[in-house]
C-alpha positions, 0 to 999 in steps of 0.5 A: 469515496468521491472521485473527481475524474472516474476514468483516471482513478480506481477505488479499492476496498482493503479488508485487513485487520483493524490494527493493520488497517490504521497503520496502512491508512496513516502510511497512505496519508503520509504518501498523500494517497486519497483514502478513507477509514471509519471505525469498523469499516474497511479502508477505502483507497483511490488509486490514480497512477501505477506508482500509487498502486505500488505504494498501496501494495507496499504499505499493505505488504509492510503491515501484513506480511510475516517478518521472514517474508519481508526479510526475503524481499529485502535480501532479493532487492540487495541481491538484484542491486549487487548484480546491476553493479557488476 
């Protein structure tokens, strides 16, 4: 993982199962977050902003969390949105 500006970017190694790793890698590519992946190697990700960190967390969570946990997160978001409108 090469970093053009080491003070503004942090490199992370993400250890997750291979199928999940490829799904997260493809999602990060869609989000244009610099990352690298090789067969039988962990996912390497460069984070250069708080938004990129949240997107990384979201991509990993979406692919690794049990379904019931994702449903609870979504319901909490809907609940918070409803409270904001009141």
